[in-house]
C-alpha positions as CSV (number, residue, x, y, z in Angstrom):
1,H,-101.2,64.5,139.6
2,V,-97.5,66.1,138.7
3,Q,-95.0,63.3,138.5
4,L,-91.2,63.8,137.8
5,V,-88.8,61.3,137.0
6,E,-85.1,61.5,136.9
7,S,-82.7,59.3,134.7
8,G,-79.8,59.7,133.3
9,G,-77.2,59.2,136.6
10,G,-74.4,56.7,137.0
11,S,-70.3,56.4,138.2
12,V,-67.9,58.4,135.9
13,Q,-64.8,59.6,136.2
14,A,-63.6,63.6,137.0
15,G,-63.5,65.1,133.6
16,G,-66.1,62.8,132.4
17,S,-69.6,64.0,131.1
18,L,-73.6,62.6,132.0
19,R,-76.6,63.7,130.4
20,L,-79.4,64.1,133.2
21,S,-83.3,63.6,132.0
22,C,-86.3,64.3,133.6
23,A,-89.9,63.2,132.4
24,A,-93.2,65.3,133.7
25,S,-96.4,64.4,133.6
26,G,-99.6,65.5,135.0
27,Y,-98.8,69.3,134.1
28,T,-97.0,71.3,131.1
29,T,-93.3,72.2,132.0
30,G,-93.8,75.7,130.2
31,R,-96.4,76.7,132.9
32,F,-93.5,76.0,135.5
33,Y,-90.3,77.3,136.3
34,M,-88.1,74.1,136.4
35,G,-84.6,73.3,138.2
36,W,-81.9,71.1,139.3
37,F,-80.8,70.5,142.7
38,R,-78.5,68.1,144.4
39,Q,-77.8,67.1,147.7
40,A,-74.9,65.1,149.1
41,P,-75.1,63.2,152.5
42,G,-74.9,64.8,155.2
43,K,-75.2,68.4,153.3
44,E,-78.3,70.3,152.8
45,R,-79.8,70.4,149.4
46,E,-78.7,73.4,146.8
47,G,-79.6,74.6,143.5
48,V,-78.0,73.6,140.5
49,A,-79.8,75.1,137.5
50,C,-83.1,76.6,136.8
51,I,-84.8,77.5,133.6
52,G,-87.5,80.1,133.1
53,Y,-90.3,80.7,130.9
54,T,-88.5,82.2,128.3
55,H,-85.7,79.4,128.5
56,T,-83.9,82.2,130.5
57,T,-81.1,80.0,132.9
58,S,-79.6,80.3,136.0
59,Y,-76.9,78.1,137.5
60,A,-74.9,78.0,140.8
61,D,-71.6,79.3,140.3
62,S,-70.0,76.4,141.2
63,V,-71.4,74.5,137.6
64,K,-71.1,77.2,136.0
65,G,-69.7,76.8,132.4
66,R,-69.7,73.5,133.1
67,F,-73.3,72.5,133.4
68,T,-76.1,73.3,130.9
69,I,-80.2,73.1,131.4
70,S,-82.5,72.9,129.0
71,K,-86.1,71.8,128.3
72,D,-88.4,70.6,125.6
73,N,-92.1,71.9,126.6
74,T,-93.5,69.7,123.7
75,K,-92.0,66.8,125.6
76,N,-92.4,67.7,128.8
77,T,-88.7,67.0,129.4
78,L,-86.0,68.8,131.4
79,S,-82.2,68.2,130.8
80,L,-79.0,68.5,132.1
81,Q,-75.8,67.7,130.3
82,M,-72.6,67.4,132.8
83,N,-69.8,68.0,131.5
84,S,-66.0,68.5,133.3
85,L,-67.3,66.9,136.1
86,K,-65.4,66.8,139.6
87,P,-65.8,64.5,142.9
88,E,-67.5,67.7,144.3
89,D,-70.4,67.0,141.9
90,T,-71.0,63.2,143.5
91,A,-74.8,63.9,144.5
92,M,-78.5,62.4,144.3
93,Y,-79.5,65.3,141.7
94,Y,-83.1,66.0,141.7
95,C,-85.7,68.3,139.1
96,A,-88.4,70.2,140.4
97,T,-90.8,72.6,139.4
98,G,-91.4,76.0,140.8
99,Y,-93.6,78.9,140.1
100,L,-92.3,82.1,142.1
101,G,-89.2,82.4,139.8
102,C,-85.7,80.8,139.1
103,T,-84.0,81.5,142.0
104,L,-82.1,78.4,142.8
105,W,-83.8,77.9,146.5
106,P,-85.2,74.6,147.3
107,G,-88.0,76.5,149.0
108,D,-89.4,77.7,146.0
109,F,-89.7,74.4,144.0
110,G,-93.1,72.5,145.2
111,Y,-93.1,69.1,143.0
112,W,-89.8,67.1,143.1
113,G,-88.6,63.7,141.8
114,Q,-87.2,60.8,143.2
115,G,-83.8,61.8,142.2
116,T,-80.6,60.0,140.2
117,Q,-77.3,59.7,141.7
118,V,-74.1,61.0,139.9
119,T,-71.1,59.3,141.3
120,V,-67.4,61.2,140.0
121,S,-64.5,59.7,141.1
């Protein structure tokens, strides 16, 4: 009974910041790789950032230097700090858990939240 619930999305101007959060229940976040993905209308879901068992991280080139992923295993939460937002960052953002590795590939992640909308104008 794994559940992931995203929050923190909203509408911001270009150059602004948002911090997304994902609350996990039914498991311990430390047992899984965790990632953030996004999907814009008409586009495929793409990996944004991932954090591994030892808190190593991976980022898509498009967000590197602007986004920071982190997790708190005690609180069972995952976060994504998004700075210097651009209109092309507009998408539904999802958190997910995986077990094969921090690949940024959606197919490697089995549990998904329902998403939180981020709109940048």
